[in-house]
C-alpha positions as CSV (number, residue, x, y, z in Angstrom):
1,X,-5.6,-25.0,37.4
2,X,-8.8,-25.8,35.7
3,X,-9.9,-23.5,32.9
4,X,-13.0,-21.3,33.0
5,X,-14.9,-19.9,30.0
6,X,-17.4,-17.2,29.2
7,X,-19.8,-18.3,26.5
8,X,-22.5,-16.3,24.7
9,X,-25.3,-18.2,23.0
10,X,-28.2,-16.9,20.9
11,X,-31.5,-18.0,22.3
12,X,-33.6,-20.0,19.9
13,X,-37.1,-18.5,19.3
14,X,-39.6,-19.8,21.8
15,X,-37.0,-20.8,24.4
16,X,-36.0,-18.9,27.6
17,X,-32.6,-20.4,27.6
18,X,-30.3,-21.5,24.9
19,X,-28.5,-24.1,27.0
20,X,-29.7,-25.8,30.2
21,X,-28.0,-24.9,33.4
22,X,-26.7,-28.3,33.8
23,X,-23.4,-30.1,33.4
24,X,-22.1,-30.4,29.8
25,X,-19.5,-33.0,28.7
26,X,-16.8,-32.4,26.2
27,X,-14.7,-35.4,25.5
28,X,-13.1,-36.2,28.9
29,X,-13.9,-32.9,30.5
30,X,-17.0,-31.8,32.4
31,X,-18.2,-28.3,33.1
32,X,-20.4,-26.7,35.8
33,X,-22.6,-24.1,34.1
34,X,-23.9,-20.9,35.6
35,X,-25.8,-17.9,34.2
36,X,-23.4,-14.9,33.9
37,X,-25.9,-12.5,35.3
38,X,-29.6,-11.9,35.2
39,X,-30.7,-8.8,33.2
40,X,-32.5,-6.1,35.2
41,X,-35.7,-4.7,33.8
42,X,-35.6,-1.1,32.6
43,X,-32.0,-1.2,31.4
44,X,-31.5,-1.1,27.6
45,X,-29.7,-3.9,25.9
46,X,-29.1,-4.1,22.2
47,X,-28.5,-7.9,22.5
48,X,-31.6,-9.0,24.4
49,X,-31.7,-12.3,22.5
50,X,-28.3,-13.3,23.8
51,X,-27.5,-15.2,27.0
52,X,-24.1,-15.6,28.6
53,X,-22.9,-18.4,30.8
54,X,-19.7,-19.2,32.7
55,X,-18.4,-22.8,32.2
56,X,-16.2,-24.1,35.0
57,X,-14.2,-27.1,34.2
58,X,-14.2,-29.7,36.9
59,X,-10.6,-30.7,36.3
60,X,-7.5,-29.8,34.5
61,X,-7.5,-30.6,30.8
62,X,-3.8,-30.0,30.3
63,X,-4.6,-27.6,27.5
64,X,-4.0,-23.9,27.2
65,X,-7.2,-21.8,27.9
66,X,-7.5,-20.7,24.2
67,X,-6.9,-24.2,22.9
68,X,-9.8,-25.5,25.0
69,X,-11.9,-22.4,24.1
70,X,-11.7,-23.2,20.4
71,X,-12.6,-26.9,21.1
72,X,-15.6,-25.7,23.1
73,X,-16.8,-23.6,20.2
74,X,-16.5,-26.6,17.8
75,X,-18.4,-28.8,20.2
76,X,-21.3,-26.4,20.6
77,X,-21.6,-25.9,16.8
78,X,-21.6,-29.7,16.3
79,X,-24.6,-29.8,18.7
80,X,-26.4,-27.2,16.5
81,X,-26.2,-24.4,19.0
82,X,-26.1,-20.8,17.8
83,X,-23.1,-19.3,19.5
84,X,-21.5,-15.9,19.4
85,X,-18.2,-16.5,21.2
86,X,-16.2,-18.5,23.8
87,X,-13.4,-16.8,25.6
88,X,-11.3,-18.0,28.6
89,X,-11.6,-16.3,31.9
90,X,-8.3,-14.5,32.2
91,X,-6.3,-12.9,34.9
92,X,-5.3,-9.6,33.2
93,X,-1.7,-9.8,34.4
94,X,0.6,-7.4,32.6
95,X,3.4,-7.6,35.2
96,X,4.0,-9.5,38.4
97,X,2.5,-7.6,41.3
98,X,4.8,-9.6,43.6
99,X,7.6,-7.3,42.4
100,X,5.9,-4.2,43.7
101,X,6.4,-2.8,47.2
102,X,3.7,-4.2,49.4
103,X,1.0,-2.1,51.0
104,X,1.6,1.1,49.1
105,X,1.8,2.2,45.5
106,X,3.6,5.5,46.0
107,X,7.3,5.7,46.7
108,X,8.0,7.7,49.8
109,X,6.6,10.2,52.2
110,X,8.0,13.1,50.1
111,X,7.8,13.9,46.4
112,X,9.2,11.6,43.8
113,X,12.5,13.0,42.8
114,X,12.5,11.9,39.1
115,X,9.5,14.1,38.4
116,X,8.7,17.9,38.9
117,X,8.1,18.7,42.5
118,X,5.2,21.2,43.0
119,X,6.6,22.8,46.2
120,X,6.1,26.3,44.8
121,X,2.3,25.8,44.4
122,X,1.7,26.4,48.1
123,X,-0.2,23.2,48.9
124,X,0.5,19.5,48.3
125,X,-3.0,19.3,46.8
126,X,-1.8,21.5,43.9
127,X,-3.7,19.5,41.4
128,X,-7.0,21.1,42.5
129,X,-6.0,24.7,41.8
130,X,-7.0,26.9,38.9
131,X,-3.6,26.5,37.2
132,X,-4.2,22.8,37.0
133,X,-7.4,20.7,37.1
134,X,-9.7,23.6,38.4
135,X,-11.5,21.0,40.5
136,X,-11.7,23.2,43.6
137,X,-13.4,25.9,41.6
138,X,-15.6,23.5,39.7
139,X,-16.9,21.8,42.8
140,X,-17.8,25.2,44.3
141,X,-19.7,26.1,41.1
142,X,-21.6,22.8,41.2
143,X,-22.4,22.9,44.9
144,X,-25.8,24.6,44.5
145,X,-26.9,22.0,41.9
146,X,-26.2,19.2,44.4
147,X,-28.2,21.1,47.1
148,X,-31.1,21.9,44.9
149,X,-31.4,18.7,42.9
150,X,-33.2,15.7,44.3
151,X,-31.1,13.4,42.1
152,X,-27.5,13.2,43.2
153,X,-25.1,11.9,40.5
154,X,-23.9,8.4,41.3
155,X,-20.4,7.2,40.6
156,X,-19.2,3.6,40.5
157,X,-15.7,3.4,41.9
158,X,-14.0,0.2,40.6
159,X,-10.8,-0.6,42.5
160,X,-9.4,-2.8,45.3
161,X,-12.2,-1.6,47.7
162,X,-12.4,0.9,50.6
163,X,-11.4,1.2,54.2
164,X,-14.2,2.1,56.6
165,X,-11.6,3.6,59.0
166,X,-10.0,5.8,56.4
167,X,-9.8,9.5,57.4
168,X,-10.9,10.8,54.0
169,X,-14.0,8.9,53.0
170,X,-16.6,10.5,50.8
171,X,-19.5,12.1,52.6
172,X,-22.0,10.2,50.5
173,X,-20.4,6.8,50.3
174,X,-23.1,4.3,49.4
175,X,-22.1,1.1,51.2
176,X,-25.6,-0.3,50.9
177,X,-25.1,-1.0,47.2
178,X,-21.3,-1.7,47.5
179,X,-20.3,-5.0,46.0
180,X,-17.2,-7.2,45.6
181,X,-16.6,-9.3,42.5
182,X,-13.4,-10.9,43.8
183,X,-13.8,-14.7,44.1
184,X,-14.1,-15.8,47.8
185,X,-15.3,-12.4,49.1
186,X,-18.6,-11.6,50.6
187,X,-20.3,-10.1,47.5
188,X,-22.0,-7.3,49.5
189,X,-18.8,-6.2,51.2
190,X,-16.4,-4.0,49.2
191,X,-13.9,-3.3,52.0
192,X,-10.3,-3.8,51.2
193,X,-9.3,-6.3,53.8
194,X,-5.7,-7.3,54.1
195,X,-5.3,-11.0,53.2
196,X,-1.6,-11.1,53.8
197,X,-0.7,-12.2,50.3
198,X,2.2,-10.9,48.3
199,X,0.1,-9.8,45.3
200,X,-2.0,-7.2,47.3
201,X,-1.8,-3.5,46.7
202,X,-3.4,-2.5,49.9
203,X,-5.3,0.9,50.0
204,X,-5.0,1.6,46.3
205,X,-8.8,1.8,46.3
206,X,-8.8,4.0,49.4
207,X,-6.4,6.4,47.8
208,X,-8.2,6.8,44.5
209,X,-11.5,7.1,46.3
210,X,-10.1,10.1,48.2
211,X,-8.9,11.8,45.0
212,X,-12.4,11.2,43.5
213,X,-14.6,12.4,46.3
214,X,-12.8,12.5,49.7
215,X,-13.8,14.8,52.5
216,X,-12.1,17.3,54.7
217,X,-8.4,17.0,55.4
218,X,-6.8,19.1,58.0
219,X,-3.2,18.2,57.1
220,X,-1.2,15.8,55.0
221,X,1.0,14.6,57.8
222,X,2.4,16.8,60.5
223,X,4.1,19.4,58.3
224,X,1.7,20.0,55.5
225,X,-1.4,21.9,56.6
226,X,-4.4,21.9,54.3
227,X,-7.7,22.6,56.0
228,X,-9.9,22.0,53.0
229,X,-11.9,19.3,51.1
230,X,-9.6,17.0,49.1
231,X,-11.9,15.2,46.7
232,X,-12.8,16.5,43.3
233,X,-16.5,15.7,43.6
234,X,-17.1,15.5,47.4
235,X,-20.9,15.8,47.1
236,X,-21.4,13.0,44.6
237,X,-22.8,9.6,45.7
238,X,-20.1,7.0,45.4
239,X,-20.6,3.2,45.2
240,X,-17.4,1.3,46.1
241,X,-17.1,-1.7,43.8
242,X,-14.2,-4.1,44.5
243,X,-12.9,-5.9,41.5
244,X,-9.4,-7.0,42.5
245,X,-6.7,-7.3,45.2
246,X,-4.2,-5.7,42.8
247,X,-4.3,-3.2,39.9
248,X,-2.2,-5.8,38.0
249,X,-4.5,-8.7,38.5
250,X,-8.1,-8.3,37.2
251,X,-10.3,-11.2,36.2
252,X,-12.3,-10.9,33.0
253,X,-15.6,-11.5,34.7
254,X,-14.9,-9.2,37.6
255,X,-14.8,-6.0,35.5
256,X,-17.6,-7.1,33.2
257,X,-19.9,-8.0,36.1
258,X,-19.0,-4.8,37.9
259,X,-19.8,-2.7,34.9
260,X,-23.1,-4.4,34.3
261,X,-24.0,-4.0,37.9
262,X,-23.1,-0.3,37.9
263,X,-25.2,0.2,34.8
264,X,-28.1,-1.6,36.5
265,X,-28.1,0.5,39.7
266,X,-28.0,3.8,37.8
267,X,-24.4,4.9,38.0
268,X,-23.8,7.7,35.5
269,X,-20.1,7.7,35.9
270,X,-17.7,4.8,36.4
271,X,-14.0,5.3,37.3
272,X,-11.4,2.6,37.2
273,X,-7.7,3.3,37.8
274,X,-6.7,0.0,36.3
275,X,-6.0,-1.5,32.9
276,X,-5.8,-4.9,31.3
277,X,-5.9,-6.9,28.1
278,X,-8.8,-6.9,25.6
279,X,-11.8,-9.2,26.2
280,X,-14.9,-9.8,24.1
281,X,-17.0,-9.7,27.3
282,X,-15.4,-6.4,28.3
283,X,-16.4,-4.9,25.0
284,X,-20.0,-6.1,25.3
285,X,-20.2,-4.6,28.8
286,X,-18.8,-1.3,27.7
287,X,-21.3,-1.1,24.8
288,X,-24.2,-1.8,27.1
289,X,-23.1,0.8,29.6
290,X,-22.5,3.4,26.9
291,X,-26.0,2.9,25.4
292,X,-27.4,3.5,28.9
293,X,-25.7,6.8,29.4
294,X,-22.7,5.7,31.6
295,X,-19.6,7.8,31.2
296,X,-16.6,5.4,31.7
297,X,-13.2,6.8,32.7
298,X,-10.3,4.4,32.9
299,X,-6.5,4.7,33.3
300,X,-4.5,5.0,30.0
301,X,-2.0,2.6,31.7
302,X,1.5,2.9,33.0
303,X,4.9,1.7,31.7
304,X,8.4,1.8,33.0
305,X,11.8,2.9,31.7
306,X,13.9,0.8,34.0
307,X,13.9,-2.9,35.0
308,X,12.1,-5.9,33.5
309,X,8.8,-4.0,33.3
310,X,10.4,-1.7,30.7
311,X,9.3,-4.2,28.1
312,X,5.6,-3.6,28.8
313,X,3.4,-1.8,26.2
314,X,3.7,2.0,26.3
315,X,0.4,2.7,24.4
316,X,-3.2,2.9,25.6
317,X,-4.4,-0.2,27.3
318,X,-7.9,-1.7,27.6
319,X,-10.6,-0.6,28.3
320,X,-9.2,2.9,27.8
321,X,-8.3,2.0,24.3
322,X,-11.9,1.8,23.2
323,X,-13.6,4.9,21.7
324,X,-16.6,4.7,24.0
325,X,-14.3,5.1,27.1
326,X,-12.4,8.2,28.2
327,X,-8.7,7.4,28.5
328,X,-7.1,9.3,31.4
329,X,-3.5,10.2,30.5
330,X,-1.0,12.0,32.7
331,X,0.4,15.6,32.8
332,X,2.8,16.7,35.5
333,X,2.7,20.0,37.5
334,X,4.9,21.7,35.0
335,X,2.3,21.0,32.2
336,X,4.6,18.6,30.4
337,X,3.7,15.0,29.7
338,X,4.0,12.3,32.3
339,X,6.5,10.7,30.0
340,X,10.2,10.8,30.6
341,X,11.3,11.6,27.1
342,X,9.0,14.6,26.9
343,X,9.5,16.1,30.4
344,X,12.5,18.4,30.8
345,X,12.6,18.3,34.6
346,X,15.9,18.0,36.4
347,X,16.5,14.6,37.9
348,X,19.0,13.7,40.7
349,X,22.3,12.2,39.6
350,X,22.3,9.7,42.3
351,X,19.2,7.5,42.9
352,X,19.0,5.1,45.8
353,X,16.1,3.6,47.6
354,X,13.4,4.7,45.2
355,X,10.4,2.6,44.6
356,X,9.1,1.5,41.2
357,X,7.1,4.7,41.0
358,X,10.3,6.7,40.3
359,X,10.6,5.0,37.0
360,X,7.0,4.7,36.1
361,X,5.4,6.9,33.4
362,X,2.0,7.2,31.7
363,X,1.0,5.6,28.4
364,X,-0.3,7.3,25.3
365,X,-1.0,6.5,21.6
366,X,-1.5,5.4,19.0
367,X,-2.5,8.8,17.6
368,X,-5.9,7.8,16.2
369,X,-7.1,6.8,19.7
370,X,-6.0,10.0,21.4
371,X,-9.0,11.9,20.2
372,X,-10.9,10.1,23.1
373,X,-8.3,10.9,25.7
374,X,-7.7,13.8,28.2
375,X,-4.9,14.4,30.7
376,X,-5.1,15.1,34.4
377,X,-2.4,15.8,36.9
378,X,0.1,13.3,38.2
379,X,2.6,12.4,39.8
380,X,3.4,13.9,43.2
381,X,-0.2,14.5,44.4
382,X,-1.3,13.3,47.9
383,X,-1.8,9.6,48.1
384,X,-4.0,8.4,51.0
385,X,-2.6,5.0,51.7
386,X,-1.6,3.8,55.2
387,X,2.1,4.5,55.7
388,X,2.3,3.1,59.2
389,X,0.6,3.6,62.5
390,X,-1.8,6.6,62.4
391,X,-0.1,7.8,59.2
392,X,-2.1,7.9,56.0
393,X,-0.6,10.4,53.6
394,X,2.3,10.2,51.1
395,X,3.0,13.1,48.7
396,X,4.2,10.8,45.9
397,X,0.9,9.6,44.4
398,X,1.5,8.9,40.8
399,X,0.6,6.8,37.8
400,X,-2.5,7.3,35.6
401,X,-4.2,5.9,38.7
402,X,-4.1,9.4,40.2
403,X,-5.3,11.1,37.0
404,X,-8.3,8.9,36.4
405,X,-10.5,9.9,39.4
406,X,-9.9,13.6,38.6
407,X,-11.4,13.2,35.2
408,X,-14.3,11.1,36.6
409,X,-14.9,13.8,39.3
410,X,-15.1,16.5,36.5
411,X,-17.6,14.3,34.6
412,X,-19.8,13.9,37.6
413,X,-19.8,17.7,38.4
414,X,-20.8,18.4,34.8
415,X,-23.7,16.0,34.9
416,X,-25.0,17.4,38.2
417,X,-24.7,21.0,36.8
418,X,-26.5,20.2,33.6
419,X,-29.0,17.7,34.9
420,X,-32.0,19.8,33.9
421,X,-30.7,20.4,30.4
422,X,-29.9,16.7,29.9
423,X,-33.4,15.7,30.8
424,X,-35.1,18.5,28.8
425,X,-33.1,17.5,25.7
426,X,-33.8,13.8,26.3
427,X,-30.1,13.0,26.4
428,X,-30.3,11.7,30.0
429,X,-29.8,7.9,30.2
430,X,-28.7,7.5,26.6
431,X,-25.4,7.5,24.7
432,X,-26.0,11.2,24.0
433,X,-25.4,11.9,27.7
434,X,-21.9,10.3,27.5
435,X,-21.1,12.2,24.3
436,X,-22.4,15.5,25.9
437,X,-20.0,14.9,28.9
438,X,-17.1,14.2,26.5
439,X,-18.0,17.2,24.3
440,X,-17.7,19.5,27.3
441,X,-14.6,18.1,28.9
442,X,-12.7,17.7,25.6
443,X,-13.6,21.1,24.2
444,X,-12.8,23.0,27.4
445,X,-9.5,21.2,27.9
446,X,-6.3,23.2,27.6
447,X,-4.5,22.2,24.5
448,X,-2.0,25.1,24.5
449,X,0.1,24.2,27.6
450,X,2.4,21.9,25.6
451,X,3.5,22.0,22.0
452,X,2.7,18.3,21.3
453,X,-0.5,18.3,23.3
454,X,-2.4,16.2,20.9
455,X,0.2,13.4,20.9
456,X,0.5,13.0,24.7
457,X,-2.8,14.4,26.0
458,X,-5.3,13.9,23.3
459,X,-7.8,16.7,23.7
460,X,-5.7,18.5,26.3
461,X,-5.4,19.0,30.0
462,X,-8.4,18.9,32.2
463,X,-10.1,22.2,33.1
464,X,-13.1,21.2,35.2
465,X,-14.4,24.7,35.9
466,X,-14.1,25.8,32.3
467,X,-16.2,22.8,31.3
468,X,-19.1,24.0,33.4
469,X,-19.7,27.0,31.3
470,X,-23.0,26.8,29.4
471,X,-21.3,27.4,26.1
472,X,-19.9,23.8,26.3
473,X,-23.4,22.2,26.6
474,X,-23.8,20.7,23.1
475,X,-26.7,20.7,20.7
476,X,-27.9,17.2,19.9
477,X,-26.9,17.6,16.3
478,X,-23.3,18.1,17.4
479,X,-23.1,14.6,18.9
480,X,-21.9,11.6,17.1
481,X,-22.2,8.0,18.3
482,X,-18.9,6.4,19.0
483,X,-17.8,3.2,17.3
484,X,-18.8,0.1,19.2
485,X,-16.1,-1.4,21.4
486,X,-14.6,-4.4,19.7
487,X,-11.4,-6.3,20.0
488,X,-11.0,-6.4,16.2
489,X,-8.9,-3.5,14.9
490,X,-8.3,-2.4,11.3
491,X,-4.7,-3.7,11.3
492,X,-6.0,-7.3,11.8
493,X,-8.0,-7.1,8.6
494,X,-4.6,-6.8,6.8
495,X,-2.9,-9.4,8.9
496,X,-5.7,-11.9,8.5
497,X,-6.1,-11.1,4.8
498,X,-8.0,-13.7,2.8
499,X,-8.0,-16.2,5.6
500,X,-11.2,-14.5,7.0
501,X,-13.2,-16.2,4.2
502,X,-12.3,-19.8,5.3
503,X,-13.7,-19.5,8.8
504,X,-16.5,-22.0,9.3
505,X,-18.3,-20.5,12.3
506,X,-19.5,-17.0,13.2
507,X,-17.5,-15.8,16.2
508,X,-14.2,-17.4,15.1
509,X,-12.8,-14.2,13.8
510,X,-13.5,-12.3,17.1
511,X,-12.0,-15.1,19.1
512,X,-8.8,-15.2,16.9
513,X,-8.5,-11.4,17.2
514,X,-8.9,-11.5,21.0
515,X,-6.3,-14.3,21.4
516,X,-3.9,-12.5,19.2
517,X,-4.3,-9.1,20.9
518,X,-3.9,-10.7,24.3
519,X,-0.7,-12.3,23.2
520,X,0.5,-8.9,21.9
521,X,0.2,-7.4,25.4
522,X,2.4,-10.0,26.9
523,X,5.1,-10.5,24.2
524,X,7.3,-7.7,22.9
525,X,7.7,-9.4,19.5
526,X,4.0,-8.8,18.9
527,X,3.7,-5.4,20.4
528,X,3.6,-3.7,17.0
529,X,0.1,-4.9,16.7
530,X,-0.8,-2.4,19.4
531,X,1.1,0.6,18.1
532,X,0.6,0.4,14.3
533,X,-1.9,3.1,13.5
534,X,-4.1,2.0,10.6
535,X,-7.6,3.3,9.9
536,X,-10.5,1.5,8.2
537,X,-10.2,4.1,5.4
538,X,-6.5,3.0,5.0
539,X,-7.5,-0.6,4.7
540,X,-10.3,0.1,2.2
541,X,-8.1,2.3,0.0
542,X,-5.0,0.0,0.5
543,X,-3.0,3.0,1.8
544,X,-0.3,3.2,4.5
545,X,-0.2,-0.5,4.8
546,X,2.6,-2.3,6.7
547,X,5.4,-3.9,4.7
548,X,4.9,-7.6,3.9
549,X,8.1,-8.4,5.9
550,X,6.5,-7.0,9.0
551,X,3.3,-9.1,8.5
552,X,5.4,-12.2,8.0
553,X,7.5,-11.5,11.1
554,X,4.3,-11.1,13.2
555,X,2.8,-14.3,11.8
556,X,6.0,-16.3,12.5
557,X,6.2,-14.9,16.0
558,X,3.1,-16.8,16.9
559,X,5.2,-19.9,16.9
560,X,7.2,-18.5,19.9
561,X,4.5,-17.1,22.1
562,X,2.2,-20.0,23.0
563,X,-0.5,-19.4,20.4
564,X,-3.2,-22.0,20.2
565,X,-2.9,-24.6,17.4
566,X,-6.2,-23.2,16.0
567,X,-4.8,-19.7,15.6
568,X,-1.6,-21.0,14.1
569,X,-3.5,-23.1,11.6
570,X,-5.7,-20.1,10.7
571,X,-2.6,-17.9,10.2
572,X,-1.1,-20.5,7.8
573,X,1.5,-21.9,10.3
574,X,2.1,-25.4,11.3
575,X,0.1,-26.2,14.5
């Protein structure tokens, strides 16, 4: 398959474009060039002198994507162009979606047996109650603010799309602004159409959309009566934005374009029950959204304790790993972590016929990143995915996919409740709005339910109604701007060492960091890069540094994992 690249140029003064939208040649390769996106007036951008393009190779070069990316960078600098970065368009594939049961993420019609079963809570929608998320009470408290405010909070829902025939659609579903960023789709149609491929996770988007803002549900199947509204923020305006066919297969440009689009159309909250590997373009898009007041909530990620997927990372994944994003972790109905080792529930001795969901758990850590995390309730909540003819509901919804829309719903309710205050304090539409939302959710969260709450939940367990109390509306002086999203982490400063001074181009270090961090997500022998907790203060004071043996092992592991010759040479290895 031909490689595709995202390239950011710095525009020369007096020029509207830094590179012509024409074909460019590189040795024996040829690229078709397109502008990544047109900026919309009225939306802040701290990098207005930058222009980003997508380069599509006409044919296969026979080289790895990162090998060719470094060659592109060299080529552009030889032409005298001011360039920030080149990165390959990636499919953020952490595991093979072909291994998952097709058409549904949850395991069975009933509760998952490996996890606490909430039968004593009276309703399958137990996560809404006051003992858990408090979303039922919170949406009732916020109702008057939806009715009396001309501006309805807008949520961008990033997932596999929606089903127009779904029985639990949001009341204010904005299909006019709906978009798909999946190649080959009609860009103005975000419906989750079944293509018949083995990688699809059909109705994942429909299920998370229902948790976020779904309408009235009379019953979850024939036996489980409900007779109430299901969604956490049912009066919010929701824009469905389709970015993938599977939660395990997201293209770099799909999330980045979706986030820039959501920012441009005035979304104040974005929810994404997906996770992937780090990307320079993802970081740029997150920073732009944050500066424009968009609260981003994404899944912390999932891992497995059985089977080949047990080798996957068990720490926070991107974009949840960035400080400017709220990471949604998991807590089960017994208020213990959605982590096998920390949950004391009784499990059946004999297990047969269970899906992958039985052995799935939520990710967490490293500890320094958990201060931007919060937990919501999963697994065993209703999952609104088609289970057969005229049958939509399973009771085994799980993963941090189920937790994420609960946190996003709480954020939307808070914004609607405090709209007037946000505008009066001039926080609205700025990074301070994001920090105000986080201040309220984090400080109102329950950190007492579990002894090691900070380790697994970060700030605690979601309490949406508590967050709506006026005492949690912050003063501007209480808010601190979060560190910019970047692929470069403190640990890499130690790993790269003095080699940083020999780089001949700006952007090289960020590219090396991105390639290395992406490799760490895919190869167990490099996973310590993701879990080693080192602060900038540690690096500056030369404290808590990893042993030299570990650094050497990580460097030599690059010979085994398909690193580009440029990265190997930079790390002092034979290309």
